[in-house]
Jmol script that loads the backbone (N, CA, C; Angstrom):
load data "model"
ATOM      1  N   UNK A   1      80.618 162.257 132.556  1.00  0.00           N
ATOM      2  CA  UNK A   1      79.575 161.325 132.963  1.00  0.00           C
ATOM      3  C   UNK A   1      78.215 161.883 132.578  1.00  0.00           C
ATOM      4  N   UNK A   2      78.125 162.443 131.389  1.00  0.00           N
ATOM      5  CA  UNK A   2      76.895 163.054 130.911  1.00  0.00           C
ATOM      6  C   UNK A   2      75.782 162.016 130.791  1.00  0.00           C
ATOM      7  N   UNK A   3      74.649 162.264 131.455  1.00  0.00           N
ATOM      8  CA  UNK A   3      73.509 161.369 131.392  1.00  0.00           C
ATOM      9  C   UNK A   3      73.619 160.138 132.265  1.00  0.00           C
ATOM     10  N   UNK A   4      74.682 160.001 132.997  1.00  0.00           N
ATOM     11  CA  UNK A   4      74.886 158.849 133.875  1.00  0.00           C
ATOM     12  C   UNK A   4      74.860 159.331 135.320  1.00  0.00           C
ATOM     13  N   UNK A   5      74.059 158.669 136.139  1.00  0.00           N
ATOM     14  CA  UNK A   5      74.042 159.013 137.567  1.00  0.00           C
ATOM     15  C   UNK A   5      75.366 158.567 138.180  1.00  0.00           C
ATOM     16  N   UNK A   6      76.004 159.475 138.893  1.00  0.00           N
ATOM     17  CA  UNK A   6      77.306 159.142 139.466  1.00  0.00           C
ATOM     18  C   UNK A   6      77.471 159.757 140.856  1.00  0.00           C
ATOM     19  N   UNK A   7      78.447 159.206 141.579  1.00  0.00           N
ATOM     20  CA  UNK A   7      78.862 159.744 142.877  1.00  0.00           C
ATOM     21  C   UNK A   7      80.283 160.253 142.706  1.00  0.00           C
ATOM     22  N   UNK A   8      80.585 161.331 143.386  1.00  0.00           N
ATOM     23  CA  UNK A   8      81.933 161.899 143.310  1.00  0.00           C
ATOM     24  C   UNK A   8      82.573 161.888 144.690  1.00  0.00           C
ATOM     25  N   UNK A   9      83.834 161.533 144.724  1.00  0.00           N
ATOM     26  CA  UNK A   9      84.612 161.609 145.955  1.00  0.00           C
ATOM     27  C   UNK A   9      85.851 162.432 145.691  1.00  0.00           C
ATOM     28  N   UNK A  10      86.155 163.338 146.592  1.00  0.00           N
ATOM     29  CA  UNK A  10      87.325 164.199 146.403  1.00  0.00           C
ATOM     30  C   UNK A  10      88.137 164.245 147.684  1.00  0.00           C
ATOM     31  N   UNK A  11      89.455 164.254 147.529  1.00  0.00           N
ATOM     32  CA  UNK A  11      90.355 164.326 148.673  1.00  0.00           C
ATOM     33  C   UNK A  11      91.426 165.368 148.387  1.00  0.00           C
ATOM     34  N   UNK A  12      91.566 166.371 149.271  1.00  0.00           N
ATOM     35  CA  UNK A  12      92.536 167.446 149.037  1.00  0.00           C
ATOM     36  C   UNK A  12      93.963 167.041 149.416  1.00  0.00           C
ATOM     37  N   UNK A  13      94.916 167.527 148.650  1.00  0.00           N
ATOM     38  CA  UNK A  13      96.324 167.264 148.966  1.00  0.00           C
ATOM     39  C   UNK A  13      96.706 167.827 150.333  1.00  0.00           C
ATOM     40  N   UNK A  14      96.012 168.853 150.759  1.00  0.00           N
ATOM     41  CA  UNK A  14      96.268 169.463 152.062  1.00  0.00           C
ATOM     42  C   UNK A  14      96.146 168.449 153.202  1.00  0.00           C
ATOM     43  N   UNK A  15      95.314 167.430 153.018  1.00  0.00           N
ATOM     44  CA  UNK A  15      95.099 166.421 154.055  1.00  0.00           C
ATOM     45  C   UNK A  15      95.989 165.188 153.874  1.00  0.00           C
ATOM     46  N   UNK A  16      96.880 165.204 152.895  1.00  0.00           N
ATOM     47  CA  UNK A  16      97.749 164.066 152.617  1.00  0.00           C
ATOM     48  C   UNK A  16      99.109 164.258 153.289  1.00  0.00           C
ATOM     49  N   UNK A  17      99.505 163.291 154.102  1.00  0.00           N
ATOM     50  CA  UNK A  17     100.746 163.386 154.867  1.00  0.00           C
ATOM     51  C   UNK A  17     101.996 163.558 154.018  1.00  0.00           C
ATOM     52  N   UNK A  18     102.100 162.828 152.915  1.00  0.00           N
ATOM     53  CA  UNK A  18     103.289 162.935 152.059  1.00  0.00           C
ATOM     54  C   UNK A  18     103.335 164.299 151.372  1.00  0.00           C
ATOM     55  N   UNK A  19     102.187 164.791 150.916  1.00  0.00           N
ATOM     56  CA  UNK A  19     102.149 166.122 150.289  1.00  0.00           C
ATOM     57  C   UNK A  19     102.587 167.185 151.288  1.00  0.00           C
ATOM     58  N   UNK A  20     102.162 167.026 152.529  1.00  0.00           N
ATOM     59  CA  UNK A  20     102.556 167.977 153.572  1.00  0.00           C
ATOM     60  C   UNK A  20     104.062 167.899 153.812  1.00  0.00           C
ATOM     61  N   UNK A  21     104.607 166.681 153.846  1.00  0.00           N
ATOM     62  CA  UNK A  21     106.047 166.512 154.056  1.00  0.00           C
ATOM     63  C   UNK A  21     106.851 167.105 152.892  1.00  0.00           C
ATOM     64  N   UNK A  22     106.303 167.025 151.684  1.00  0.00           N
ATOM     65  CA  UNK A  22     106.967 167.594 150.509  1.00  0.00           C
ATOM     66  C   UNK A  22     106.826 169.109 150.435  1.00  0.00           C
ATOM     67  N   UNK A  23     105.899 169.648 151.232  1.00  0.00           N
ATOM     68  CA  UNK A  23     105.656 171.082 151.211  1.00  0.00           C
ATOM     69  C   UNK A  23     104.843 171.535 150.007  1.00  0.00           C
ATOM     70  N   UNK A  24     104.119 170.615 149.388  1.00  0.00           N
ATOM     71  CA  UNK A  24     103.288 170.944 148.224  1.00  0.00           C
ATOM     72  C   UNK A  24     101.889 170.379 148.435  1.00  0.00           C
ATOM     73  N   UNK A  25     101.047 171.176 149.037  1.00  0.00           N
ATOM     74  CA  UNK A  25      99.697 170.712 149.378  1.00  0.00           C
ATOM     75  C   UNK A  25      98.633 171.270 148.437  1.00  0.00           C
ATOM     76  N   UNK A  26      99.052 171.773 147.294  1.00  0.00           N
ATOM     77  CA  UNK A  26      98.074 172.239 146.317  1.00  0.00           C
ATOM     78  C   UNK A  26      97.518 171.039 145.559  1.00  0.00           C
ATOM     79  N   UNK A  27      96.250 171.061 145.250  1.00  0.00           N
ATOM     80  CA  UNK A  27      95.664 170.024 144.421  1.00  0.00           C
ATOM     81  C   UNK A  27      94.735 169.086 145.156  1.00  0.00           C
ATOM     82  N   UNK A  28      94.316 168.048 144.434  1.00  0.00           N
ATOM     83  CA  UNK A  28      93.329 167.099 144.942  1.00  0.00           C
ATOM     84  C   UNK A  28      93.270 165.884 144.022  1.00  0.00           C
ATOM     85  N   UNK A  29      92.597 164.839 144.508  1.00  0.00           N
ATOM     86  CA  UNK A  29      92.212 163.703 143.671  1.00  0.00           C
ATOM     87  C   UNK A  29      90.696 163.637 143.727  1.00  0.00           C
ATOM     88  N   UNK A  30      90.070 163.537 142.570  1.00  0.00           N
ATOM     89  CA  UNK A  30      88.616 163.422 142.482  1.00  0.00           C
ATOM     90  C   UNK A  30      88.293 162.168 141.685  1.00  0.00           C
ATOM     91  N   UNK A  31      87.399 161.345 142.218  1.00  0.00           N
ATOM     92  CA  UNK A  31      87.009 160.098 141.574  1.00  0.00           C
ATOM     93  C   UNK A  31      85.509 160.117 141.330  1.00  0.00           C
ATOM     94  N   UNK A  32      85.096 159.729 140.126  1.00  0.00           N
ATOM     95  CA  UNK A  32      83.683 159.626 139.770  1.00  0.00           C
ATOM     96  C   UNK A  32      83.343 158.155 139.597  1.00  0.00           C
ATOM     97  N   UNK A  33      82.261 157.720 140.250  1.00  0.00           N
ATOM     98  CA  UNK A  33      81.846 156.322 140.169  1.00  0.00           C
ATOM     99  C   UNK A  33      80.368 156.233 139.822  1.00  0.00           C
ATOM    100  N   UNK A  34      80.020 155.260 139.006  1.00  0.00           N
ATOM    101  CA  UNK A  34      78.626 155.024 138.633  1.00  0.00           C
ATOM    102  C   UNK A  34      77.799 154.815 139.902  1.00  0.00           C
ATOM    103  N   UNK A  35      76.684 155.516 140.007  1.00  0.00           N
ATOM    104  CA  UNK A  35      75.861 155.458 141.218  1.00  0.00           C
ATOM    105  C   UNK A  35      75.267 154.074 141.453  1.00  0.00           C
ATOM    106  N   UNK A  36      75.036 153.312 140.396  1.00  0.00           N
ATOM    107  CA  UNK A  36      74.428 151.981 140.544  1.00  0.00           C
ATOM    108  C   UNK A  36      75.463 150.872 140.673  1.00  0.00           C
ATOM    109  N   UNK A  37      76.467 150.888 139.810  1.00  0.00           N
ATOM    110  CA  UNK A  37      77.420 149.776 139.768  1.00  0.00           C
ATOM    111  C   UNK A  37      78.712 150.043 140.529  1.00  0.00           C
ATOM    112  N   UNK A  38      78.986 151.288 140.856  1.00  0.00           N
ATOM    113  CA  UNK A  38      80.214 151.715 141.533  1.00  0.00           C
ATOM    114  C   UNK A  38      81.439 151.663 140.615  1.00  0.00           C
ATOM    115  N   UNK A  39      81.255 151.350 139.331  1.00  0.00           N
ATOM    116  CA  UNK A  39      82.381 151.332 138.391  1.00  0.00           C
ATOM    117  C   UNK A  39      82.982 152.732 138.278  1.00  0.00           C
ATOM    118  N   UNK A  40      84.288 152.802 138.274  1.00  0.00           N
ATOM    119  CA  UNK A  40      84.975 154.088 138.159  1.00  0.00           C
ATOM    120  C   UNK A  40      84.763 154.643 136.749  1.00  0.00           C
ATOM    121  N   UNK A  41      84.240 155.852 136.675  1.00  0.00           N
ATOM    122  CA  UNK A  41      83.975 156.507 135.394  1.00  0.00           C
ATOM    123  C   UNK A  41      85.096 157.462 135.005  1.00  0.00           C
ATOM    124  N   UNK A  42      85.774 158.001 135.991  1.00  0.00           N
ATOM    125  CA  UNK A  42      86.848 158.942 135.712  1.00  0.00           C
ATOM    126  C   UNK A  42      87.567 159.355 136.972  1.00  0.00           C
ATOM    127  N   UNK A  43      88.784 159.820 136.804  1.00  0.00           N
ATOM    128  CA  UNK A  43      89.592 160.292 137.928  1.00  0.00           C
ATOM    129  C   UNK A  43      90.333 161.546 137.478  1.00  0.00           C
ATOM    130  N   UNK A  44      90.298 162.561 138.323  1.00  0.00           N
ATOM    131  CA  UNK A  44      91.019 163.807 138.072  1.00  0.00           C
ATOM    132  C   UNK A  44      92.082 163.927 139.154  1.00  0.00           C
ATOM    133  N   UNK A  45      93.311 164.197 138.769  1.00  0.00           N
ATOM    134  CA  UNK A  45      94.382 164.393 139.744  1.00  0.00           C
ATOM    135  C   UNK A  45      95.103 165.690 139.405  1.00  0.00           C
ATOM    136  N   UNK A  46      95.149 166.578 140.379  1.00  0.00           N
ATOM    137  CA  UNK A  46      95.855 167.849 140.247  1.00  0.00           C
ATOM    138  C   UNK A  46      96.801 167.938 141.433  1.00  0.00           C
ATOM    139  N   UNK A  47      98.076 168.143 141.175  1.00  0.00           N
ATOM    140  CA  UNK A  47      99.019 168.274 142.276  1.00  0.00           C
ATOM    141  C   UNK A  47     100.318 167.553 142.001  1.00  0.00           C
ATOM    142  N   UNK A  48     101.138 167.410 143.055  1.00  0.00           N
ATOM    143  CA  UNK A  48     102.462 166.814 142.879  1.00  0.00           C
ATOM    144  C   UNK A  48     102.382 165.375 142.372  1.00  0.00           C
ATOM    145  N   UNK A  49     103.202 165.064 141.380  1.00  0.00           N
ATOM    146  CA  UNK A  49     103.333 163.713 140.824  1.00  0.00           C
ATOM    147  C   UNK A  49     102.053 163.183 140.173  1.00  0.00           C
ATOM    148  N   UNK A  50     101.179 164.067 139.735  1.00  0.00           N
ATOM    149  CA  UNK A  50      99.910 163.645 139.129  1.00  0.00           C
ATOM    150  C   UNK A  50     100.127 162.696 137.955  1.00  0.00           C
ATOM    151  N   UNK A  51     101.149 162.964 137.157  1.00  0.00           N
ATOM    152  CA  UNK A  51     101.400 162.119 135.981  1.00  0.00           C
ATOM    153  C   UNK A  51     101.804 160.700 136.371  1.00  0.00           C
ATOM    154  N   UNK A  52     102.351 160.525 137.553  1.00  0.00           N
ATOM    155  CA  UNK A  52     102.698 159.194 138.053  1.00  0.00           C
ATOM    156  C   UNK A  52     101.496 158.529 138.721  1.00  0.00           C
ATOM    157  N   UNK A  53     100.724 159.313 139.450  1.00  0.00           N
ATOM    158  CA  UNK A  53      99.608 158.775 140.226  1.00  0.00           C
ATOM    159  C   UNK A  53      98.443 158.310 139.363  1.00  0.00           C
ATOM    160  N   UNK A  54      98.264 158.900 138.189  1.00  0.00           N
ATOM    161  CA  UNK A  54      97.112 158.564 137.356  1.00  0.00           C
ATOM    162  C   UNK A  54      97.162 157.120 136.856  1.00  0.00           C
ATOM    163  N   UNK A  55      98.339 156.511 136.834  1.00  0.00           N
ATOM    164  CA  UNK A  55      98.478 155.140 136.327  1.00  0.00           C
ATOM    165  C   UNK A  55      97.581 154.158 137.077  1.00  0.00           C
ATOM    166  N   UNK A  56      97.472 154.296 138.381  1.00  0.00           N
ATOM    167  CA  UNK A  56      96.605 153.399 139.159  1.00  0.00           C
ATOM    168  C   UNK A  56      95.168 153.486 138.659  1.00  0.00           C
ATOM    169  N   UNK A  57      94.703 154.706 138.422  1.00  0.00           N
ATOM    170  CA  UNK A  57      93.333 154.906 137.960  1.00  0.00           C
ATOM    171  C   UNK A  57      93.137 154.350 136.549  1.00  0.00           C
ATOM    172  N   UNK A  58      94.128 154.523 135.688  1.00  0.00           N
ATOM    173  CA  UNK A  58      94.033 154.024 134.312  1.00  0.00           C
ATOM    174  C   UNK A  58      93.895 152.504 134.300  1.00  0.00           C
ATOM    175  N   UNK A  59      94.710 151.817 135.077  1.00  0.00           N
ATOM    176  CA  UNK A  59      94.626 150.358 135.154  1.00  0.00           C
ATOM    177  C   UNK A  59      93.276 149.944 135.738  1.00  0.00           C
ATOM    178  N   UNK A  60      92.857 150.611 136.794  1.00  0.00           N
ATOM    179  CA  UNK A  60      91.569 150.286 137.418  1.00  0.00           C
ATOM    180  C   UNK A  60      90.428 150.427 136.414  1.00  0.00           C
ATOM    181  N   UNK A  61      90.434 151.515 135.657  1.00  0.00           N
ATOM    182  CA  UNK A  61      89.365 151.731 134.684  1.00  0.00           C
ATOM    183  C   UNK A  61      89.435 150.720 133.536  1.00  0.00           C
ATOM    184  N   UNK A  62      90.622 150.333 133.126  1.00  0.00           N
ATOM    185  CA  UNK A  62      90.775 149.348 132.053  1.00  0.00           C
ATOM    186  C   UNK A  62      90.161 148.006 132.445  1.00  0.00           C
ATOM    187  N   UNK A  63      90.200 147.702 133.739  1.00  0.00           N
ATOM    188  CA  UNK A  63      89.645 146.449 134.235  1.00  0.00           C
ATOM    189  C   UNK A  63      88.258 146.625 134.853  1.00  0.00           C
ATOM    190  N   UNK A  64      87.646 147.796 134.593  1.00  0.00           N
ATOM    191  CA  UNK A  64      86.299 148.108 135.077  1.00  0.00           C
ATOM    192  C   UNK A  64      86.175 147.947 136.593  1.00  0.00           C
ATOM    193  N   UNK A  65      87.187 148.403 137.298  1.00  0.00           N
ATOM    194  CA  UNK A  65      87.198 148.331 138.761  1.00  0.00           C
ATOM    195  C   UNK A  65      86.178 149.299 139.349  1.00  0.00           C
ATOM    196  N   UNK A  66      85.804 149.017 140.564  1.00  0.00           N
ATOM    197  CA  UNK A  66      84.873 149.876 141.296  1.00  0.00           C
ATOM    198  C   UNK A  66      85.650 150.781 142.250  1.00  0.00           C
ATOM    199  N   UNK A  67      84.965 151.796 142.741  1.00  0.00           N
ATOM    200  CA  UNK A  67      85.573 152.649 143.767  1.00  0.00           C
ATOM    201  C   UNK A  67      85.925 151.802 144.986  1.00  0.00           C
ATOM    202  N   UNK A  68      85.082 150.830 145.288  1.00  0.00           N
ATOM    203  CA  UNK A  68      85.346 149.944 146.425  1.00  0.00           C
ATOM    204  C   UNK A  68      86.626 149.136 146.207  1.00  0.00           C
ATOM    205  N   UNK A  69      86.893 148.726 144.982  1.00  0.00           N
ATOM    206  CA  UNK A  69      88.142 148.004 144.691  1.00  0.00           C
ATOM    207  C   UNK A  69      89.349 148.856 145.069  1.00  0.00           C
ATOM    208  N   UNK A  70      89.336 150.125 144.675  1.00  0.00           N
ATOM    209  CA  UNK A  70      90.439 151.035 145.020  1.00  0.00           C
ATOM    210  C   UNK A  70      90.497 151.243 146.531  1.00  0.00           C
ATOM    211  N   UNK A  71      89.343 151.394 147.155  1.00  0.00           N
ATOM    212  CA  UNK A  71      89.286 151.633 148.600  1.00  0.00           C
ATOM    213  C   UNK A  71      89.880 150.471 149.394  1.00  0.00           C
ATOM    214  N   UNK A  72      89.766 149.264 148.876  1.00  0.00           N
ATOM    215  CA  UNK A  72      90.250 148.083 149.602  1.00  0.00           C
ATOM    216  C   UNK A  72      91.730 147.785 149.383  1.00  0.00           C
ATOM    217  N   UNK A  73      92.334 148.415 148.388  1.00  0.00           N
ATOM    218  CA  UNK A  73      93.760 148.201 148.119  1.00  0.00           C
ATOM    219  C   UNK A  73      94.589 148.887 149.203  1.00  0.00           C
ATOM    220  N   UNK A  74      95.617 148.189 149.678  1.00  0.00           N
ATOM    221  CA  UNK A  74      96.516 148.776 150.664  1.00  0.00           C
ATOM    222  C   UNK A  74      97.424 149.790 149.974  1.00  0.00           C
ATOM    223  N   UNK A  75      97.396 151.011 150.455  1.00  0.00           N
ATOM    224  CA  UNK A  75      98.266 152.070 149.943  1.00  0.00           C
ATOM    225  C   UNK A  75      99.266 152.423 151.045  1.00  0.00           C
ATOM    226  N   UNK A  76     100.525 152.504 150.685  1.00  0.00           N
ATOM    227  CA  UNK A  76     101.575 152.798 151.669  1.00  0.00           C
ATOM    228  C   UNK A  76     101.330 154.140 152.355  1.00  0.00           C
ATOM    229  N   UNK A  77     101.791 154.234 153.608  1.00  0.00           N
ATOM    230  CA  UNK A  77     101.660 155.479 154.370  1.00  0.00           C
ATOM    231  C   UNK A  77     103.032 155.873 154.904  1.00  0.00           C
ATOM    232  N   UNK A  78     103.405 157.095 154.745  1.00  0.00           N
ATOM    233  CA  UNK A  78     102.705 158.142 153.997  1.00  0.00           C
ATOM    234  C   UNK A  78     103.071 158.074 152.516  1.00  0.00           C
ATOM    235  N   UNK A  79     102.087 158.245 151.658  1.00  0.00           N
ATOM    236  CA  UNK A  79     102.341 158.286 150.214  1.00  0.00           C
ATOM    237  C   UNK A  79     101.319 159.186 149.540  1.00  0.00           C
ATOM    238  N   UNK A  80     101.686 159.720 148.403  1.00  0.00           N
ATOM    239  CA  UNK A  80     100.751 160.543 147.640  1.00  0.00           C
ATOM    240  C   UNK A  80      99.586 159.695 147.133  1.00  0.00           C
ATOM    241  N   UNK A  81      99.837 158.409 146.879  1.00  0.00           N
ATOM    242  CA  UNK A  81      98.785 157.538 146.342  1.00  0.00           C
ATOM    243  C   UNK A  81      97.642 157.299 147.325  1.00  0.00           C
ATOM    244  N   UNK A  82      97.883 157.560 148.592  1.00  0.00           N
ATOM    245  CA  UNK A  82      96.793 157.436 149.570  1.00  0.00           C
ATOM    246  C   UNK A  82      95.615 158.338 149.215  1.00  0.00           C
ATOM    247  N   UNK A  83      95.882 159.433 148.536  1.00  0.00           N
ATOM    248  CA  UNK A  83      94.811 160.360 148.162  1.00  0.00           C
ATOM    249  C   UNK A  83      93.826 159.702 147.205  1.00  0.00           C
ATOM    250  N   UNK A  84      94.299 158.779 146.371  1.00  0.00           N
ATOM    251  CA  UNK A  84      93.405 158.060 145.461  1.00  0.00           C
ATOM    252  C   UNK A  84      92.476 157.155 146.258  1.00  0.00           C
ATOM    253  N   UNK A  85      93.027 156.455 147.230  1.00  0.00           N
ATOM    254  CA  UNK A  85      92.203 155.611 148.105  1.00  0.00           C
ATOM    255  C   UNK A  85      91.184 156.464 148.848  1.00  0.00           C
ATOM    256  N   UNK A  86      91.624 157.593 149.378  1.00  0.00           N
ATOM    257  CA  UNK A  86      90.728 158.475 150.129  1.00  0.00           C
ATOM    258  C   UNK A  86      89.612 159.031 149.245  1.00  0.00           C
ATOM    259  N   UNK A  87      89.928 159.352 147.993  1.00  0.00           N
ATOM    260  CA  UNK A  87      88.898 159.840 147.070  1.00  0.00           C
ATOM    261  C   UNK A  87      87.878 158.741 146.789  1.00  0.00           C
ATOM    262  N   UNK A  88      88.354 157.499 146.663  1.00  0.00           N
ATOM    263  CA  UNK A  88      87.442 156.366 146.463  1.00  0.00           C
ATOM    264  C   UNK A  88      86.540 156.190 147.681  1.00  0.00           C
ATOM    265  N   UNK A  89      87.108 156.323 148.858  1.00  0.00           N
ATOM    266  CA  UNK A  89      86.305 156.246 150.083  1.00  0.00           C
ATOM    267  C   UNK A  89      85.327 157.411 150.170  1.00  0.00           C
ATOM    268  N   UNK A  90      85.755 158.580 149.730  1.00  0.00           N
ATOM    269  CA  UNK A  90      84.903 159.772 149.784  1.00  0.00           C
ATOM    270  C   UNK A  90      83.675 159.634 148.888  1.00  0.00           C
ATOM    271  N   UNK A  91      83.783 158.859 147.815  1.00  0.00           N
ATOM    272  CA  UNK A  91      82.631 158.633 146.936  1.00  0.00           C
ATOM    273  C   UNK A  91      81.510 157.942 147.696  1.00  0.00           C
ATOM    274  N   UNK A  92      81.873 157.273 148.785  1.00  0.00           N
ATOM    275  CA  UNK A  92      80.900 156.599 149.654  1.00  0.00           C
ATOM    276  C   UNK A  92      80.802 157.292 151.011  1.00  0.00           C
ATOM    277  N   UNK A  93      81.333 158.512 151.095  1.00  0.00           N
ATOM    278  CA  UNK A  93      81.290 159.337 152.306  1.00  0.00           C
ATOM    279  C   UNK A  93      81.902 158.645 153.527  1.00  0.00           C
ATOM    280  N   UNK A  94      83.080 158.040 153.338  1.00  0.00           N
ATOM    281  CA  UNK A  94      83.735 157.376 154.471  1.00  0.00           C
ATOM    282  C   UNK A  94      85.253 157.522 154.467  1.00  0.00           C
ATOM    283  N   UNK A  95      85.722 158.753 154.254  1.00  0.00           N
ATOM    284  CA  UNK A  95      87.164 158.994 154.275  1.00  0.00           C
ATOM    285  C   UNK A  95      87.758 158.671 155.640  1.00  0.00           C
ATOM    286  N   UNK A  96      89.038 158.355 155.645  1.00  0.00           N
ATOM    287  CA  UNK A  96      89.737 158.041 156.888  1.00  0.00           C
ATOM    288  C   UNK A  96      90.412 159.265 157.494  1.00  0.00           C
ATOM    289  N   UNK A  97      90.928 160.154 156.651  1.00  0.00           N
ATOM    290  CA  UNK A  97      91.760 161.255 157.140  1.00  0.00           C
ATOM    291  C   UNK A  97      91.269 162.644 156.769  1.00  0.00           C
ATOM    292  N   UNK A  98      89.983 162.795 156.509  1.00  0.00           N
ATOM    293  CA  UNK A  98      89.474 164.115 156.174  1.00  0.00           C
ATOM    294  C   UNK A  98      88.012 164.208 156.534  1.00  0.00           C
TER     295      UNK A  98
END
end "model"
wireframe off; spacefill off
backbone 0.3
color backbone group
């Protein structure tokens, strides 16, 4: 996001119920959103099932979704994908579980 004002939201796997149940709490989801438009600029996922979880972010970015769009989507509980929602909420400083 060079030269673009952005907000970052990050959610650690340590705070994710499914990651805890799997016994693998290493990693995080980090979401970058344009500070003015809230459009998702990028998502970093490190941890269990990252290669599966990134698909949600790829589709969202292809359709120029906002962090708020991700935040409003219902994510199953407990699931690893909840971390993506939490990272989107964190970009606006309003996480639910951390």
